[in-house]
C-alpha positions as CSV (number, residue, x, y, z in Angstrom):
1,X,-12.8,37.2,-8.9
2,X,-11.5,33.9,-10.4
3,X,-9.8,35.9,-13.2
4,X,-8.4,38.5,-10.8
5,X,-6.4,35.9,-8.9
6,X,-5.9,33.5,-11.7
7,X,-2.1,33.7,-11.7
8,X,-2.1,32.8,-8.0
9,X,-4.5,29.9,-8.6
10,X,-2.3,28.5,-11.4
11,X,0.8,28.8,-9.2
12,X,-0.6,26.8,-6.2
13,X,-2.8,24.4,-8.1
14,X,-0.8,23.7,-11.2
15,X,2.7,25.0,-11.3
16,X,3.8,24.1,-7.7
17,X,1.0,22.3,-5.9
18,X,3.2,20.2,-3.7
19,X,5.3,23.2,-2.5
20,X,2.1,25.1,-1.9
21,X,0.8,22.3,0.3
22,X,3.9,22.2,2.3
23,X,3.8,25.9,2.7
24,X,0.2,25.9,3.7
25,X,1.0,23.2,6.3
26,X,3.9,25.4,7.7
27,X,1.5,28.3,7.8
28,X,-0.9,26.2,9.9
29,X,1.9,25.2,12.2
30,X,2.9,28.9,12.5
31,X,-0.4,29.7,14.2
32,X,0.6,27.3,17.1
33,X,3.1,30.0,18.2
34,X,0.2,32.3,19.1
35,X,-1.0,31.2,22.5
36,X,-4.6,32.3,22.0
37,X,-4.9,30.4,18.7
38,X,-3.2,27.3,20.1
39,X,-5.7,27.2,22.9
40,X,-8.6,27.3,20.5
41,X,-7.1,24.6,18.2
42,X,-6.1,22.4,21.2
43,X,-9.5,22.8,22.8
44,X,-11.3,21.1,19.8
45,X,-9.2,17.9,20.3
46,X,-9.0,17.3,16.6
47,X,-5.5,18.6,16.0
48,X,-4.0,16.3,18.6
49,X,-6.2,13.3,17.8
50,X,-6.3,13.6,14.0
51,X,-3.8,16.2,12.8
52,X,-3.7,15.0,9.2
53,X,-7.4,15.0,8.9
54,X,-7.8,18.5,10.4
55,X,-5.0,20.0,8.2
56,X,-6.4,18.1,5.1
57,X,-9.8,19.7,5.7
58,X,-8.2,23.1,5.9
59,X,-6.1,22.6,2.8
60,X,-9.1,21.3,0.8
61,X,-11.1,24.3,1.8
62,X,-8.4,26.8,0.9
63,X,-7.6,25.2,-2.5
64,X,-11.2,25.0,-3.4
65,X,-11.6,28.7,-2.7
66,X,-8.5,29.5,-4.7
67,X,-9.5,27.2,-7.6
68,X,-13.3,27.8,-7.8
69,X,-13.4,31.3,-6.5
70,X,-15.2,32.9,-3.6
71,X,-18.3,33.7,-5.7
72,X,-18.8,30.1,-6.8
73,X,-21.5,27.9,-5.2
74,X,-18.8,25.8,-3.5
75,X,-16.9,29.0,-2.5
76,X,-19.9,30.6,-0.8
77,X,-20.6,27.3,1.0
78,X,-17.0,27.2,2.3
79,X,-17.0,30.8,3.4
80,X,-20.2,30.4,5.3
81,X,-18.8,27.4,7.0
82,X,-15.6,29.3,8.0
83,X,-17.7,32.1,9.4
84,X,-19.7,29.7,11.5
85,X,-16.7,27.8,12.8
86,X,-14.9,30.9,13.8
87,X,-17.9,32.7,15.3
88,X,-17.0,32.0,18.9
89,X,-15.6,33.9,21.9
90,X,-11.9,34.5,21.9
91,X,-11.5,34.5,18.1
92,X,-11.0,38.2,17.3
93,X,-10.7,39.8,13.8
94,X,-7.0,40.3,14.6
95,X,-6.5,36.6,15.2
96,X,-8.4,35.8,12.0
97,X,-6.2,38.3,10.0
98,X,-3.1,36.6,11.3
99,X,-4.3,33.1,10.4
100,X,-5.2,34.3,6.8
101,X,-1.8,36.0,6.6
102,X,-0.1,32.7,7.4
103,X,-2.1,30.8,4.9
104,X,-1.2,33.4,2.2
105,X,2.4,34.3,3.0
106,X,3.8,30.9,4.1
107,X,3.2,29.0,0.8
108,X,4.8,31.9,-1.2
109,X,7.8,31.9,1.2
110,X,8.3,28.2,0.7
111,X,8.0,28.5,-3.0
112,X,10.5,31.3,-3.1
113,X,13.0,29.3,-1.0
114,X,12.5,25.8,-2.2
115,X,10.6,25.9,-5.5
116,X,12.2,25.6,-8.9
117,X,11.6,29.3,-9.4
118,X,10.6,32.3,-7.2
119,X,7.1,33.7,-7.2
120,X,6.6,36.4,-9.8
121,X,5.2,39.9,-9.2
122,X,2.0,39.0,-11.0
123,X,1.5,35.9,-8.8
124,X,2.2,38.0,-5.7
125,X,-0.3,40.6,-6.8
126,X,-2.9,38.0,-7.5
127,X,-2.3,36.4,-4.1
128,X,-2.9,39.8,-2.5
129,X,-6.2,40.1,-4.5
130,X,-7.3,36.7,-3.1
131,X,-6.2,37.6,0.4
132,X,-8.2,40.8,0.5
133,X,-11.2,39.2,-1.1
134,X,-11.3,36.4,1.4
135,X,-10.9,38.8,4.3
136,X,-13.9,40.8,3.0
137,X,-16.0,37.7,2.4
138,X,-15.5,36.6,6.0
139,X,-16.8,40.0,7.1
140,X,-13.4,41.1,8.6
141,X,-12.3,44.7,8.6
142,X,-9.6,45.7,6.1
143,X,-6.5,43.6,6.7
144,X,-3.6,45.4,8.5
145,X,-1.0,46.4,5.9
146,X,-3.2,45.1,3.1
147,X,-4.5,48.2,1.4
148,X,-5.2,47.6,-2.3
149,X,-2.3,50.0,-3.2
150,X,0.1,48.2,-1.0
151,X,2.0,45.1,-2.2
152,X,1.7,41.8,-0.3
153,X,4.9,42.9,1.5
154,X,2.7,45.1,3.7
155,X,0.8,42.1,4.9
156,X,4.0,40.2,5.6
157,X,5.5,43.1,7.5
158,X,2.4,43.3,9.7
159,X,2.6,39.5,10.2
160,X,6.2,39.7,11.4
161,X,5.4,42.6,13.8
162,X,2.4,40.7,15.2
163,X,4.6,37.6,15.8
164,X,7.3,39.7,17.5
165,X,4.6,40.9,20.0
166,X,2.6,37.7,20.4
167,X,4.8,34.6,19.8
168,X,5.0,32.9,23.2
169,X,5.5,29.4,24.6
170,X,2.3,27.6,25.6
171,X,1.5,24.0,26.7
172,X,-1.2,23.8,24.0
173,X,1.2,25.0,21.2
174,X,3.8,22.5,22.2
175,X,1.2,19.7,22.3
176,X,0.0,20.7,18.8
177,X,3.5,20.7,17.5
178,X,4.3,17.2,18.9
179,X,1.3,15.6,17.3
180,X,1.7,17.5,14.0
181,X,5.4,16.9,13.5
182,X,5.1,13.2,14.1
183,X,2.3,12.8,11.6
184,X,1.3,15.6,9.3
185,X,4.7,17.2,8.4
186,X,6.3,13.9,8.0
187,X,3.7,13.1,5.3
188,X,4.4,16.4,3.6
189,X,8.2,15.8,3.2
190,X,9.7,13.9,0.3
191,X,9.2,10.2,0.9
192,X,12.9,9.3,1.7
193,X,12.9,12.0,4.5
194,X,9.5,11.1,6.1
195,X,10.8,8.4,8.5
196,X,13.2,10.9,10.1
197,X,10.5,13.4,11.2
198,X,10.1,15.3,13.6
199,X,13.8,16.4,13.5
200,X,13.6,17.1,9.8
201,X,10.3,18.9,10.2
202,X,11.9,21.2,12.8
203,X,14.5,22.2,10.2
204,X,11.7,23.9,8.3
205,X,10.9,26.2,11.3
206,X,12.7,29.5,11.9
207,X,14.1,30.4,15.3
208,X,11.3,32.6,16.7
209,X,8.8,29.8,16.0
210,X,11.1,27.1,17.4
211,X,11.4,29.2,20.6
212,X,7.6,29.6,20.9
213,X,7.1,25.8,20.4
214,X,10.0,24.9,22.6
215,X,11.7,23.0,19.7
216,X,15.4,22.5,19.6
217,X,17.3,23.5,16.6
218,X,18.2,20.2,14.7
219,X,21.8,19.3,14.3
220,X,23.7,20.8,11.4
221,X,23.8,17.4,9.4
222,X,20.1,17.1,9.7
223,X,19.5,20.7,8.5
224,X,22.0,20.1,5.6
225,X,20.2,17.0,4.6
226,X,16.8,18.8,4.4
227,X,18.4,21.6,2.4
228,X,20.1,19.3,0.0
229,X,16.9,17.2,-0.6
230,X,14.8,20.2,-1.2
231,X,17.3,21.8,-3.6
232,X,17.8,18.5,-5.5
233,X,14.0,18.2,-5.9
234,X,13.8,21.8,-7.1
235,X,16.6,21.3,-9.7
236,X,14.9,18.1,-10.9
237,X,11.6,20.0,-11.3
238,X,13.3,22.8,-13.1
239,X,14.6,20.4,-15.7
240,X,11.1,19.3,-16.7
């Protein structure tokens, strides 16, 4: 298993770990746009009380699974913990598939857009292998669009369709965004930009998600500043 998704592990743990962390954070935020997920997350109280701690725990678990493999002792422990945490009323296999899709697709999207190089086909295939294996380990039915003969684009296509049908404003989603944008996303941005959150954080959201979270589109100068900072950082990394 570790060999099968090795290219993906090297990408997120060694080649572009910071971009991967930002992308994973954006994937986590993306789930707030689904009202059923937002209600579950808000109901625990941890995302509004300690958004950085909750997201850090999620990131640590995901990166441990990617780095050590699902079949490792630590991997089996994490998978069992995930199964227990999500074994509750209201958390359907479809919701779980959507969350896993966000955690897989969003880091790759961020790397493609803001990394010093795009994701390679080999890395994308390895990401799909990990995605399918994690879904299976969690006891979920086969992921929509994720057949082994279908590229990761199939998962992303299903994800977009799911969002078109289920993105909707909710009080819980908006509360989650408020706490996250002021703390967690600010910490994920380059240091010079962090004090200007949450406006800068909102620049990283697309329009459908902003609508679901009731977030205004930041002014053009703010969006331009974020774009410039991320491009400058990518060029600097490419030169190393």
